[in-house]
C-alpha positions as CSV (number, residue, x, y, z in Angstrom):
1,M,-10.8,216.8,60.2
2,E,-13.9,217.0,58.4
3,F,-15.1,214.8,61.4
4,K,-14.4,218.0,64.5
5,K,-16.6,220.3,62.4
6,D,-19.1,222.6,64.4
7,L,-22.2,220.0,64.6
8,Q,-24.2,223.1,63.8
9,S,-22.6,224.2,60.6
10,F,-23.1,220.9,59.4
11,L,-27.7,220.1,60.8
12,S,-27.9,223.8,59.2
13,Q,-27.1,221.8,55.9
14,T,-29.8,219.3,56.4
15,K,-33.7,219.0,56.1
16,S,-34.4,217.1,58.7
17,G,-31.3,218.3,61.1
18,K,-32.1,222.5,60.7
19,Q,-35.5,222.1,62.6
20,L,-33.6,221.6,66.0
21,S,-34.0,223.9,68.0
22,E,-31.1,225.9,70.4
23,Y,-32.3,224.2,73.0
24,H,-31.6,221.4,71.7
25,M,-28.1,221.9,70.7
26,K,-27.8,223.3,74.7
27,L,-28.8,219.3,75.8
28,L,-26.5,218.0,72.7
29,S,-23.8,220.5,74.3
30,K,-24.3,218.8,78.3
31,Q,-23.7,215.0,76.5
32,K,-20.7,215.9,75.0
33,V,-22.4,216.0,71.4
34,T,-20.8,218.9,69.4
35,T,-19.7,216.9,66.1
36,P,-21.2,215.4,63.1
37,H,-19.0,212.0,63.7
38,E,-20.3,211.9,67.8
39,F,-24.4,212.8,67.2
40,V,-24.8,210.3,64.2
41,D,-22.5,207.1,67.2
42,A,-25.0,208.3,69.9
43,A,-27.3,206.4,71.3
44,N,-30.3,207.1,72.7
45,L,-30.7,210.6,71.0
46,H,-34.5,210.3,70.5
47,K,-34.5,210.6,74.5
48,L,-32.6,212.9,75.1
49,L,-34.3,214.7,72.4
50,A,-38.0,214.7,73.1
51,L,-37.5,213.5,69.0
52,G,-39.4,210.8,67.4
53,L,-36.5,207.4,66.8
54,D,-37.7,207.6,63.1
55,H,-36.8,211.5,63.3
56,V,-33.6,212.0,65.1
57,E,-32.4,208.5,62.2
58,L,-33.4,211.0,60.0
59,I,-30.9,213.3,60.7
60,K,-28.3,210.6,61.0
61,R,-28.8,209.9,57.5
62,E,-28.1,212.7,55.7
63,L,-25.7,213.6,58.8
64,L,-23.8,210.7,57.4
65,S,-24.6,211.7,53.2
66,L,-22.3,215.4,54.1
67,L,-19.5,213.5,56.2
68,V,-19.2,210.6,53.4
69,K,-19.3,214.4,50.4
70,S,-16.9,215.9,52.2
71,V,-13.7,214.2,52.0
72,T,-11.5,215.9,49.3
73,L,-11.5,215.5,46.0
74,K,-7.7,216.0,46.5
75,K,-7.7,212.8,48.9
76,L,-9.9,210.4,46.7
77,Y,-8.5,211.6,42.9
78,Q,-4.2,211.9,43.4
79,K,-3.0,212.2,40.2
80,N,-1.1,208.3,40.3
81,P,-3.7,207.1,42.6
82,L,-2.0,203.3,44.2
83,S,-4.5,200.3,42.1
84,Y,-4.5,196.9,43.9
85,S,-5.0,193.7,41.0
86,T,-7.5,191.2,42.3
87,G,-5.5,188.8,41.0
88,I,-8.8,187.7,38.3
89,E,-7.6,189.8,35.0
90,E,-11.4,189.8,34.4
91,V,-12.7,191.2,37.3
92,D,-9.1,193.9,36.7
93,K,-10.7,194.8,33.4
94,L,-14.1,195.4,34.5
95,L,-13.8,197.7,38.0
96,D,-11.5,199.7,34.8
97,S,-13.5,200.3,32.7
98,I,-15.8,201.3,34.6
99,G,-13.4,204.0,37.0
100,Q,-13.6,201.5,39.9
101,P,-9.6,199.5,40.4
102,L,-9.3,197.9,44.0
103,R,-7.8,200.8,45.1
104,P,-6.6,202.0,48.6
105,G,-9.9,204.5,50.5
106,R,-12.5,202.6,49.1
107,V,-16.0,200.2,49.2
108,W,-16.9,197.9,47.4
109,E,-20.4,195.8,47.2
110,L,-20.6,192.1,46.1
111,Y,-24.0,190.8,45.9
112,G,-25.7,188.7,44.1
113,E,-28.2,185.5,45.4
114,T,-27.3,182.8,47.2
115,G,-24.9,179.8,46.0
116,V,-24.0,181.7,42.6
117,G,-20.4,182.1,44.6
118,K,-19.5,184.9,46.6
119,T,-17.5,183.9,49.6
120,E,-16.0,181.8,47.4
121,L,-15.0,184.8,45.5
122,L,-13.9,185.7,48.8
123,H,-11.3,183.3,49.2
124,T,-9.8,184.2,45.7
125,L,-10.2,187.5,46.6
126,A,-7.5,187.3,50.1
127,V,-5.2,184.5,48.6
128,N,-5.0,186.9,45.2
129,F,-4.5,189.8,47.6
130,V,-1.3,188.4,50.0
131,G,-0.3,186.9,46.7
132,K,0.7,189.8,45.1
133,Y,1.3,192.4,48.8
134,R,1.7,190.2,51.7
135,D,5.6,191.2,51.9
136,R,4.1,194.0,52.9
137,H,-0.4,194.1,53.3
138,Q,-2.2,191.3,54.9
139,V,-6.3,191.3,54.6
140,L,-8.6,190.8,56.7
141,F,-11.4,188.4,56.7
142,I,-14.6,189.1,58.8
143,D,-16.8,185.9,58.5
144,T,-20.1,187.1,59.9
145,K,-21.6,183.3,58.7
146,R,-18.5,180.7,59.5
147,D,-18.7,179.9,56.2
148,F,-15.1,180.8,55.9
149,D,-13.2,178.0,54.8
150,S,-9.5,177.6,55.4
151,E,-9.3,174.2,54.2
152,R,-10.6,175.3,50.5
153,V,-8.4,178.0,51.7
154,Q,-5.1,175.6,51.6
155,E,-6.8,174.0,48.6
156,I,-7.0,176.9,46.5
157,L,-3.1,177.4,47.2
158,L,-1.7,173.7,46.7
159,N,-3.4,173.9,42.9
160,R,-0.9,177.4,43.1
161,E,2.1,174.2,43.4
162,L,3.2,176.4,46.2
163,D,5.7,174.5,49.3
164,K,5.5,175.0,52.4
165,E,6.7,177.8,53.7
166,A,5.3,180.2,51.1
167,I,1.5,177.9,52.1
168,K,2.7,179.4,55.8
169,S,3.6,182.6,53.9
170,Y,0.3,182.8,52.4
171,T,-2.5,182.2,55.7
172,N,0.0,184.2,57.8
173,A,-1.0,187.4,56.3
174,I,-4.8,186.3,55.5
175,N,-6.1,187.4,59.1
176,V,-10.0,185.8,60.5
177,V,-12.3,187.9,62.6
178,E,-15.3,185.7,63.7
179,S,-18.4,188.3,63.7
180,I,-22.1,187.2,64.1
181,S,-24.2,189.5,65.0
182,V,-24.0,192.9,64.1
183,Q,-22.5,194.5,66.8
184,S,-19.8,192.4,67.0
185,L,-18.5,193.5,63.4
186,I,-19.2,196.9,64.5
187,E,-16.5,196.4,67.3
188,T,-14.8,194.5,65.3
189,L,-14.1,197.5,63.5
190,E,-14.1,199.8,66.2
191,T,-11.2,197.9,67.8
192,M,-9.7,198.1,64.7
193,L,-9.5,201.9,64.7
194,E,-9.0,202.2,68.5
195,K,-5.4,200.0,67.7
196,L,-4.9,202.1,64.2
197,S,-5.6,205.2,65.9
198,A,-2.3,204.5,68.6
199,S,-0.4,202.7,65.8
200,D,-0.6,199.4,67.2
201,D,1.7,197.3,64.6
202,T,-0.7,194.1,65.0
203,V,-3.5,195.8,62.2
204,S,-1.1,198.3,60.6
205,R,-0.4,195.9,57.6
206,I,-4.4,195.5,56.7
207,K,-5.0,197.0,53.9
208,L,-7.7,194.9,52.8
209,V,-10.9,194.2,54.6
210,L,-13.2,191.8,53.4
211,I,-16.8,190.7,54.6
212,D,-19.4,188.0,54.3
213,S,-21.4,189.2,54.9
214,L,-24.0,192.4,55.6
215,A,-27.3,190.0,55.4
216,A,-26.0,188.0,57.6
217,S,-25.3,190.5,59.6
218,F,-29.0,192.3,59.5
219,I,-31.2,189.6,59.1
220,L,-32.5,189.8,62.7
221,F,-33.8,193.5,61.6
222,R,-36.8,192.6,59.3
223,S,-39.6,193.6,61.7
224,S,-41.4,196.7,61.6
225,H,-40.3,197.6,64.6
226,E,-36.9,196.6,65.1
227,R,-36.0,198.3,61.6
228,N,-35.3,201.0,63.6
229,Q,-32.9,200.3,65.5
230,G,-31.3,197.8,62.1
231,R,-30.6,201.5,60.2
232,S,-28.8,202.6,63.4
233,Y,-26.4,199.9,63.1
234,L,-25.9,200.0,59.5
235,T,-25.3,204.2,60.2
236,K,-23.0,203.4,62.9
237,L,-20.9,200.6,60.3
238,A,-21.5,203.1,57.3
239,M,-19.3,206.0,59.5
240,L,-16.5,203.3,60.6
241,L,-15.7,201.8,57.1
242,R,-15.6,205.8,56.3
243,T,-13.2,206.1,58.7
244,L,-11.5,202.6,58.5
245,A,-11.2,203.9,54.4
246,C,-10.6,208.0,54.0
247,Q,-7.8,207.8,57.6
248,Y,-6.0,204.4,56.6
249,D,-6.3,204.0,53.2
250,I,-8.0,200.6,53.1
251,A,-10.2,198.7,50.5
252,F,-13.2,197.6,51.3
253,V,-15.2,194.1,49.7
254,L,-18.7,193.7,51.3
255,V,-20.6,191.0,50.1
256,N,-24.6,191.2,50.3
257,L,-27.3,189.5,49.0
258,S,-29.4,189.9,46.7
259,L,-33.5,189.1,46.5
260,F,-35.9,188.1,44.1
261,S,-39.5,188.3,44.7
262,N,-41.5,185.9,42.3
263,D,-44.4,188.2,41.4
264,E,-41.8,190.0,39.1
265,C,-43.1,191.7,36.1
266,E,-42.0,189.2,32.5
């Protein structure tokens, strides 16, 4: 498994990490930081190594990039890979046309301006997914804005003229968790990873995770003082998403917010 490879061999492939000395490596070893995953996950390394916080965060990002690239082609590109349907013909055609169908082990970002319907699309994706796969799979909807609308989901189901038993079956397959901070978002995913590692049946059927939204989670980390902490959380989040997607064949759809300045070129 890639995460267990020697930390020093990974650091030697990074522009910033290869500058670490043997003394630095001994300090890391004493703290039981011996793999790339442990390095990325560790807190306060800048204090341990007596380096600038920016320098350590840069090393983490470079390590993360290497870890993402280390996923084998065999894992990502199988002969007859399983693809899910979004339940929206136009979206399926669009994803197929760019070679990125809704597939286990992958992460998609859905972004747009406020009010264009991103959350509504996630509600629809959740209903469509469990409608087609609920006998085998479930959805986890992570709500960071307290915007998940159970009444809207019920309305979508009623418009499909489903009976009460079918509606109950659909809603039971959509798991909703509120995570109103980046820390609680990370904790939710860490708990899921721990349960999957322990073969916990309560999460083993979750094969689509919808996160609405990243922008809400990171909105408190906009100032220059807090930006490095935000980057650290973002690196940790990316590692968790990669692990869950690649090791447990989970598809992720993340909502983000696009911003346009008023002084754009005309």
